[in-house]
C-alpha angles and dihedrals in degrees: 000000000000108000096211091066094054113096114217116241113266094018117137117250117257116270094249091049090052090047091052091049092050093048092048090052094050093047091046092051091054094042092051091048092048103038106014132252095296092066113134113274088208088058089051090053091048093050090048090054095243135108122258089251091060091050092049092045089059097035114022093187141025088247092058091047092049091047092049093049090050094047093046092053091050091048092050090050092050092046091049089066091068093043093050092043090056098045108030138051113265096260093043090049089054092046093048092048092050090052088053090048088059089059089048091054090052092052091045092052089060100038103038098066091049091050091049089054097043102038098031094212113029094168094124091055092049096042093054090049092046094056091049090050093045093052091048096052092043091054093047094048093045090052092048090049091049089051091051093241095113131042115263093234095060113125110209091217090063090064092051092045092053093052093043090049092056090051093048094052093042111131098165133058092241094066089114092064088051090049091050090053089048090057089063093045091050092049091049091047091048094058116110116265110255 
C-alpha cells in the first residue's frame, strides 16, 4: 500500500473533503425535507456536486447520513446560542434562536421517524442533542432575565414545549409560519409586567 495515501489517525480531514461533507449534509437536509427520507442518495450526491463514491465514503449508509444531518442540525442550533449572544441583544438573541429552533423541529419531524425505523432505538442520538439544546436555551433565557427583558419566573422549557406543541398538532404544511408567529407571542408574553 502506498504510504502517502494513508491518513494518520486523529488527523483532520482535508479542507476539500470537509467542504464536500458539509455540502452533502446541506443538500441532504433539503432533499429529505422536500422529498422525504427515501430520496435517492445518488440524487443527493449529484445535487451536492460530488460523485456517489464521495457521498458513500463520508456516509456509507442512509442511516449514517440521516444521523449526521440530525446531529449537524442540533450542533448548529447549540452553536447559534453563542453567536446570537455575541451579536444581538439578550431578547433578540432569544428570539432568533427560537426561530432557528422552529427549523430544527421541522428537520427532526422528517428525520426522527426514519431514524426510529432504521436504528431501532436512537435514544443516544436524541439525548445528546437534547442536552446541547437545553443548555443553549437556558443560557439565552438567563441572559434575557439578567438584562431585565424577560420575567424572572420564565422557565426555558416552557418556550420549547410551546413550539414543539405547535409542531405536534400541525395538520397543515404551513405550521412553521404559525410557529414563527408564536415565537413573537411568547417573547411578548415573557416580558416583565410593568
